[in-house]
C-alpha positions, 0 to 999 in steps of 0.5 A, spaced: 240 061 652 234 058 655 230 061 661 225 057 664 218 061 667 214 060 672 208 061 675 202 059 679 204 059 686 200 062 691 196 061 698 191 056 698 187 052 704 188 045 706 185 041 701 186 046 696 188 045 689 193 050 685 196 048 678 203 050 677 206 052 670 213 052 667 215 054 659 222 054 657 224 060 652 230 061 648 234 057 644 231 051 644 231 046 638 229 039 641 224 037 647 227 037 654 225 033 659 222 037 665 221 037 673 219 039 679 222 040 685 221 043 691 225 046 698 221 048 705 225 052 709 230 048 713 230 042 708 233 040 702 231 041 695 227 035 693 224 031 687 217 032 686 215 029 679 219 029 673 217 027 666 221 026 660 219 028 653 215 021 651 211 022 657 215 017 662 214 020 670 217 019 676 213 022 682 214 022 689 211 017 693 208 022 698 204 026 693 202 020 688 195 020 687 195 028 689 199 032 685 200 030 676 205 032 672 203 033 664 206 037 659 205 040 652 212 040 648 217 045 652 211 047 657 211 043 664 205 043 669 204 041 676 196 039 678 196 039 685 190 037 689 188 035 696 194 040 698 197 039 705 201 044 710 207 040 709 206 041 701 208 048 703 215 050 699 218 054 694 217 049 688 222 050 682 222 048 675 227 044 672 229 042 665 234 039 661 236 037 654 237 030 655 229 028 653 230 022 657 232 025 664 227 023 670 233 027 675 235 033 677 237 037 670 241 043 669 236 048 668 233 052 674 227 056 674 226 062 680 222 058 683 214 060 685 212 059 693 206 055 694 203 056 702 198 051 704 195 054 710 188 056 714 
C-alpha cells in the first residue's frame, strides 16, 4: 500500500510564497509520476503541475512563472511564489505508477489548505 504524505500549506499574504511537499511512502519499487491538483470552493479540481520520473513537466498556464514543480525520487515539491487570492484552494498531491504520466494518477493525498489573504 502506498500513502502520500503532504505538508507545507498555510495562510500567506498576496505576493508571498509557500512550498508544498509530498512524499510517497510504502511498498514502492519504482519512481512514480507525481503532480499537484487544487480545488477551490465551488469549483472542480484542476491540475496545477505534474512531473514525470524523468523530469518532464506539465504546468497550468495561469501559474507559469510563479509556481515551480520539482522532485527528488518519490518526493515532489511545489514552490509557489507571487501568490494571489485566486490561488486559494485545497492542494492535493497525486501520484501514479506510470512514470511518464502527466495527468491525474490513481493515488491521492489528504489535501493541504493554502489561503492567500490579507
